[in-house]
C-alpha positions in Angstrom: -29.0 -16.7 -12.1 -27.6 -13.3 -12.8 -23.9 -12.9 -13.8 -21.6 -9.9 -13.9 -18.6 -9.4 -16.2 -15.6 -9.0 -13.9 -12.0 -8.1 -14.7 -9.2 -10.3 -13.3 -5.9 -8.6 -12.4 -2.6 -10.6 -11.9 -1.8 -14.3 -12.1 -2.7 -16.5 -15.0 -6.0 -14.8 -15.8 -4.5 -11.3 -16.0 -6.5 -8.9 -18.2 -9.4 -11.4 -18.8 -13.0 -10.4 -18.3 -15.1 -13.4 -17.2 -18.8 -13.7 -16.3 -19.1 -14.4 -12.5 -22.4 -15.4 -10.9 -23.7 -13.0 -8.3 -25.4 -13.9 -5.1 -28.8 -12.9 -3.8 -27.5 -9.4 -2.9 -26.2 -8.8 -6.4 -22.5 -9.0 -5.4 -20.0 -11.6 -6.7 -18.3 -13.9 -4.1 -15.4 -12.6 -2.0 -13.1 -15.3 -3.3 -12.9 -16.9 -6.8 -10.9 -20.0 -7.1 -9.7 -21.4 -10.5 -8.7 -25.1 -10.5 -6.2 -26.0 -13.3 -5.7 -29.7 -14.0 -2.2 -31.2 -13.7 -0.8 -32.6 -17.0 0.6 -35.6 -15.1 -2.7 -36.6 -13.6 -2.0 -35.3 -10.1 -4.1 -33.0 -8.0 -5.1 -29.8 -9.7 -3.4 -26.5 -9.0 -5.9 -23.9 -7.5 -5.4 -20.2 -8.2 -7.1 -17.9 -5.8 -8.4 -14.4 -6.5 -9.7 -11.9 -3.9 -12.6 -9.4 -4.7 -11.5 -5.8 -4.5 -13.3 -2.5 -5.4 -12.8 -1.5 -9.0 -12.7 2.2 -8.2 -14.8 5.1 -7.0 -16.5 7.9 -8.7 -14.9 11.4 -8.4 -17.8 13.5 -7.1 -19.6 11.3 -4.7 -17.1 8.5 -4.0 -19.6 5.8 -5.0 -18.0 2.4 -5.8 -17.9 1.4 -9.5 -18.0 -2.3 -9.2 -15.6 -5.1 -8.4 -12.4 -6.7 -9.8 -10.5 -9.8 -8.7 -6.9 -9.5 -7.7 -4.6 -12.5 -7.7 -3.6 -13.8 -4.2 -0.4 -15.8 -4.6 -0.6 -17.0 -0.9 -3.9 -18.6 -1.6 -7.2 -18.2 0.1 -6.9 -16.8 3.6 -9.5 -18.1 6.1 -10.5 -15.5 8.7 -12.2 -16.5 11.9 -15.8 -15.5 12.4 -16.2 -12.3 14.4 -19.6 -11.9 16.0 -20.7 -8.3 16.9 -21.6 -9.4 20.5 -18.2 -11.0 21.2 -15.5 -9.3 23.2 -12.2 -8.5 21.5 -9.4 -11.0 22.0 -7.1 -10.5 25.0 -3.4 -10.0 24.3 -1.2 -12.9 25.3 1.2 -12.3 28.1 
């Protein structure tokens, strides 16, 4: 498996660079979750990080990689949107 050193911004991992496994397309996952065990033996606390572009080159505007930004609200699940589906109707 290939990994990529990725910067984490915000939250408990602020400023750390960790190796993140990449998928078959060479990109890291959209969300990275870090479970932290509870000292009292309860359920672990999960910190969520969202993948964001690291920046763009000046001349051509090519993306320079990825970073992970802390998401304090946790992981947001978005419904699947198929290209052949009609857009949702507004409620009346």
